[in-house]
N, C-alpha and C positions, 0 to 999 in steps of 0.2 A: 552348670545349669544349661539346659537346651535354650536356644534363642526363643524369645517370645514370638508367638504366631503373629503374622501380619494381620492387622485388623481390617485392612482394606479388602473388599470383596474381589474375588478373581473373576475372570471372564465368564466362567460357567455360572457363578452366582448372579452376575449381572444379567446374563441371558435368562436365567430363571425368573429374576425379578421383572425383567421386561416382559417375559411371557405372562407372568401373573397379572401385570398391569394391562397388557393387551386383552387377556381373558376377561378381566374385570370391565374393561371398556366395552368389549363385545357383548358381555352379559347385560351391561347397563343399556346399550343401544337396543338389544333384543327386548329388554323389559319395557323400554320407552315405546318401541314399536308395538308390542303386545298391548300395552295400556292404551295407546292411541286407537288400535283396532277395536278394543273393547268399548272405547268411548264414542267413536264416530263411524257411521255407515257412509256418510257423504261429507266431503269437504268441498266448498265452493270458493274458487279463487277469482277475484274480480273487483269491480267498482260498485260503490253504492252512491246514490245521488239524492239530493233534495228535489222533490217534484212539486211544481207549482201548476195547478190545474185550473186553467181559465174557464170561466163560465160563458165566454163568447168566443167565436172564431177570432184568431189572432189578428187578422186584417181588419176586423170590426171592433176590436177592443177600444174602449174610450176611457177617459179619466173617470174612475169610480167603478170600472168593471170589477166584479168580485172574482175571487180566486180561492182555491183550496190547497193547503200545503199537505203533502204526504211524502212518502219515502219509497224509493224505487231503485233502478239500476238493474241490469240483467243479472248480476250476481245475487242481489238481495231477492229479486223475484224468484229465481231458481231455487235459492236456499229455502225460502218460505214454502214453496211447493214441495220440496223434498221432505221437509219436516212434517207437513200436513199429510204426506203419503206414508208416514210411519217411520221414516229414517231418522237416526240420530245425526244431526246436521250441525256443522260449524262453518262460520264465515271466516275466510282468510282475506282480509282487505286492509287498506290503509285509509284511515279517516283523519279529518282535520282537527285542529285545536280550537275551532270556533264553536260558538254556542249551539249551532245546529247539530253537532254530534251527539248531544245528550238525548234529544227526542228521537234522532235517527236510530241510535243503538237501542233505545228503549222500545221502539217499534219492532226492531228485529227480534228482541227477546219475546215480545208479545206474540210474535209469529212462530215461536218455538225454536229459534235459531240461537246457537251458542255463539256469543261474541267475545268470549274471554281471550281469544288469540288475536283479535284485531289490533293492529299497530297504529301509532299516531305519527303525524307529520305536521310541522309548523306551517301549514297551508290551509286555505279554506276548502270546504267540501265542494265538489262539483254540483251543479244544479241544472234543471231544464224547465222550460215553460212549455206546457202542453195544452192543446185544445183538441177535443175529439167529439164525435157525435155518434148516435146509434147506428148510422149507416156505414160506419167504418172509416170515415174521413178523419184524418189526423194531421196535425201540424206541430212541429217541435222547434224550439230554439234552445241551444245548449250553451252553458258556461262551464267549461271543464278544462280549458288550457291552464296549466300550472296548478291544477287542483291537487289535493292530497292523494287522491286515487291514482293520479298519473305518476306519482313517485314510486309506485310499486317496482321492486327491483329484485335481482337474484339474491341480494343480501337478506331481504325479507323471507324469501323461499328457504334460504339456509337456516334462518331462525326457526322456521316451521318444519324443517326436515324430519324430525322424529314423528310428527303428526302425519306428514305425507307418506313416510315410509310404512306407516301402519294403517293407512286409511283403506277402507273397503273400496271407495271410489272417489274420483275427483271430477268436478265440473269446472270448465273454464271456456273461454270464448275468443272469437276473433276481435270482438270489441275490446276486451282486456288487452290483447296483444297489440292493438292499434293505439293505445293511449300514449305510449312513448317507447323508445328503443329499450329502455330498462324493463318496462312492463312486458314487452315482447319476449325478452330473454327469460323473464320470470315465468311466463307461461310455459316455455319449453322446459325449463329446469324442473318445474313442478310436475309436469306430465312425465318427464323421464324418471323422476324419483318414484312416482306412484306406479308407473308401468314396470320399472325395474324391480319393484318390491312385490309384484304379483297382483297389484290392485287394478281396478277398472278406471279408464279415463273416458269421459264424455266431452267432446269438443263441439261447441255450437259455432259454425262458421260465421254467422252474423256479420256479413260484409257490410260496412258502412262507408260509402264513397267519400263522405265528408271528413272521415277520420283517416283513411288510408287509401293509397292507390291499389290498383289491381295487382301490380307486380309484387308489392310488399305482402299483400294478402295471400297471393299464391305461394310465395316463398315460405311464409309461416305455415300454410296448409301442408306443404310438402314435408316440412319437418315434423308436424304434429300428427298427421294422418297415420303413420305406421305405429304410433303409440296408442291409438284410440280403440276402445271396445265399442263405442258408439259415436258416430259422427252425425250430428243433426244439421240440416241445411234446408234452405228454401229453394223452390223452383217456380218461376224462372229467375228471381232476383239474384240469389247467391250463385246459382248454377251457371247463369250466363257470364257472370263476372269471373268465376273461379275455374270452371271446367268447360266453358264454351258450348253449352247446350241448354235448350229450353224443354227438353224431354226428361221427365223425372226418372224413367227407367235407365236411360243412357247416363244421366247424372249419377245415379247410384252406382252403376258399373264403373264409372270413371273415378269416383271417390274410393271405391274398393280397390281399384288398380293402384291408387296411391298408397294403399296399405291399411285403410280402415277395415276393421273386422266386420262391423255391421254399420248400416246407414239408415237414417230416417229422413225422408224428404217430405216437407210440407208442400202441398201442391195447390194452395188456395184455401178457400174456406170450407171445402167439402170433403177432403180426404188427405190421408198421409200414406206414403209408400214406405214400407220397411223392406230391407234386403239384408240377409245374413250370409250370403254366399251360396246358399243352397236353394233358397226360395225367396221370391219377391211377392209381396201381397199388399193390397190396398186396404186401409182401415177407414171406413166412413166416419166423418165427423158429425156427431149429433148436433142438431140445431138448438141453440139456447133460445128459449121463447122470449126472453127479455134482454136483448143485447144492449149494452151501454157504451162499452169502450174495449177495444181489442188490445190495448197497450199491455205488454207483458204476457200475452197468451202463449207465445212461442217459448218464453222462459218457463212458464208454468208447465208446458209439455216436457221440456228438458228436465226440469227438477223432478217431476213426478215419475217419468220413465226411468231416470237414473236411480231414484230411490227404490223403485220396485225391482230393478235388476240387482241392486245391492242386497235386497232382501230375499232374493232367490227366484223371482219370477222369470219366465221365459221372455225372449224378446217380443214375441207377439202379444203376450199379455201386458208387458210393460208399456208397449206403444199404445195399446188400446186404453190403458189407464191414463196415459199421458194425453191422448186425444180427448178423453172425457173430461179430464180436469181442465184442459185449455178451453173447452167449450163452456164449461161452467164459469170460468174466470171472467168472461167478457160481460157478465152481469154486474161487475163492479167498476168503479172509476179508478184509473191509474194502475200502476204496475202491481201493487199489492192490495188493491181495493177489495178484491174478492178472491180469497184463497180457499177453495172448497175443502171440506173435511173428506177424508178418504172414504168414509161410508157413502157419501153422495157420489163421489167419483166412481166407486166400484159398482154402485147401483146403476149408474148411467152406462158404464162400460159393458155390463152384463146384458144390455138390451139386444146386442147382436155383434158377432165377430166380423172381422174384415174378410173379404173374399179374395181368392187368388188372382194374380195378374193374368 
C-alpha cells in the first residue's frame, strides 16, 4: 500500500489559508468603513461638560444666587450644530460614571447627536461655572482636572478606528488636545486616520492659555494643520498666540503655509474671513436682534460649516451658513441653549453673500 498522505498542510496550503484570512479581514474592515460612512457625515472628537449658568456676575454672586444647569463643551456644541445643519453626527468622547452623565447624554440625544460610541471612565465629568450678559461680557470657572474627558487617549481612538476610517468628516480642537498628553495624541491619531482614509478634518485652534502654553499649542498645530481640510481660528486671540499676527489675512496665509487646505478666521463680531488658497473673502455676520450669550457661537460656526461641507456645499456657502447659525445661536443661554434649525440658518444666510477682500 502506498503510504498515507500527510494530514498536515504544506506551506502552500498555509499561505492560501493566510491569504484567505487576510482577505476576510480586509473585507471586514472595508465593510466596517463602508457602514460607518453610511452612518455618519460628521464625527466630533472632544470633551463634554456640565454647564452651571449663574444669574449674577461671578464676583457679585451671594449665598442664594440662582443658577441654571445645562450641558456644553466645544465638542457637544459643535456636534449639536452639525446635526441641526442636516448631518448625521456622532460624538466621540469619554464621559464619567457619575450621575450627571445620564442627563448629559440625554441632552445630546435631544439635540440629534448619536452617543452610542461614547466611552466611560471611572471619573467625574468636567464642569464649569459661567456668567454672561447681553453685551458679551463673560466669566468662567472650570473644574476639569482629572475629569473623565481628560482621559481621552489613543486607545479610545483605536476602538473608534472603523468609524473614523469611514467618516465623511471629523471635528476636533485645540481644547481637546490641551486636556492631557494622551488627549493630544488622540487628536493627532484621529485626524491621521480620517485624513488617511480620504475624509475631511476640521480643526478649531481654540487656544486657551489656562489649559496650555503657546509652545505646546504651536507644536500641536504644526502636526495637525497638514491634515486639515478646514482650520478655524480667531483673530487676534488665536492668531497672536499661534502665528504671531493680528492681521486676519496674514494669519490665513500663515495657517495655509503650515499645510491647512482652507482657513476660516473669525475677526470679531462683524465678519469672518475664508481663504481656500485661490481666493480670500469676508463674510459679514448678520446681527442677532436679541443677543443673550455668545457662549458656543464659535463652535456653532464650526459644526455648521463642517456639516455643510460634508453634505457637498462649497467653502463659501458653508462658511456663510456657519456665520448665520452662529449669529442665531447667541439668542440662547449657554453653549447649547439655542441651536438654530437649518431652515432658519439658510434663510438668514441668503440675505447677502460675503464680498471679496
